[in-house]
C-alpha positions, 0 to 999 in steps of 0.5 A, a space after each residue: 773410731 770417730 764415726 757413728 754406727 746406726 743399725 735398723 732391725 725388725 721382722 719381715 715387712 716392718 719397713 726397714 729398707 724405706 726408713 733407712 733410705 729416708 734417713 740416709 737422705 735426710 743426713 745427706 742433705 745436712 752434709 753428713 758423710 754417710 754409708 748405707 750397707 746391709 746384712 747379710 751382704 755389704 761385700 762381695 763375699 757377703 753378697 754370695 753367702 746372702 744368696 745362700 742363706 736366702 735361697 728357698 732351695 736351702 730349706 734344710 739348712 740346719 740352725 747352726 750352719 745358718 748361724 755360722 754362715 751369717 758370722 762369716 758374712 758379718 766378719 767380712 762386712 765388719 773388717 772390709 766396710 764398717 770398721 774403715 768407714 767409721 775410722 774415717 768419721 762417717 755414719 754407717 747406716 746398716 740394714 740389720 746387724 748382730 741383733 738379727 742373729 739373736 732374734 732369728 737364730 737365738 729366740 727363733 731357732 733357739 740357739 743357746 744364748 751364751 754360744 750366740 754371744 761368743 759367736 758375735 764377739 768373734 764375728 764383730 770384733 766387739 763392735 757394737 752399734 751407737 743406736 739401733 732402731 727396732 721397727 716393731 709390728 705384729 708378725 702377721 702384718 709384716 708377712 702380709 706386707 712382705 707378700 704384697 710387696 712381692 706380688 706388687 714387684 712381680 719378682 718371681 721367687 722374691 720370697 726368701 727362706 724366712 718368709 716362708 717360715 711359719 707365723 710362730 717362728 716370725 712371732 718368736 723373732 719379734 719377741 726376741 727383738 723386743 727382749 733385746 730392746 728390754 735388756 738394752 734400752 739405752 741403745 735400742 729404741 722401739 718405734 711403732 712400725 704400724 704408724 704412717 711412713 712420715 711419722 715413723 721417719 720423724 721419730 727416727 730422725 728424733 732418735 738419731 739426731 740425739 747422737 749426731 753432732 
């Protein structure tokens, strides 16, 4: 595959959506062929699974069921969208990927790491990002941002299942992400999400342009 696969990760309210769109605009202005997508979702089937996963009506979903739903959506996404785009030489920007599962279902839900690795291999077909941007901030700050966003946008029921989890859950997610970064520092670049939006964008661009030709 001749394209580049760049993922954005982080806890709730870290600013992933803002930063990935700013990067998309930056790359397009420089005539790079980009594809912006997200997980769970990115396909018709994936979007249906997304609604199940994020619905507050599904609070009783067990961790293994949650894991397999994410894996199913990811498998469809990889085969239908990501791999074809990479084959065409495009830069794929993805809002969350397998690292999110390691952090949320692994570190936070406490599913065994070796089992997760096997599920990842099956769902992704061995595909890994060329670069991952991890936007890091304290869990309580991110949750406050997410709640304020929901109130500002006045969307009834905007909160998803994960935003309603206890703060301890989100702290485990954050630590899970930081552990991923410690284990794979050449791929995962940690950026302080407490910085101003423009400053974060500049840091993102610096990391991305190291691999974009």
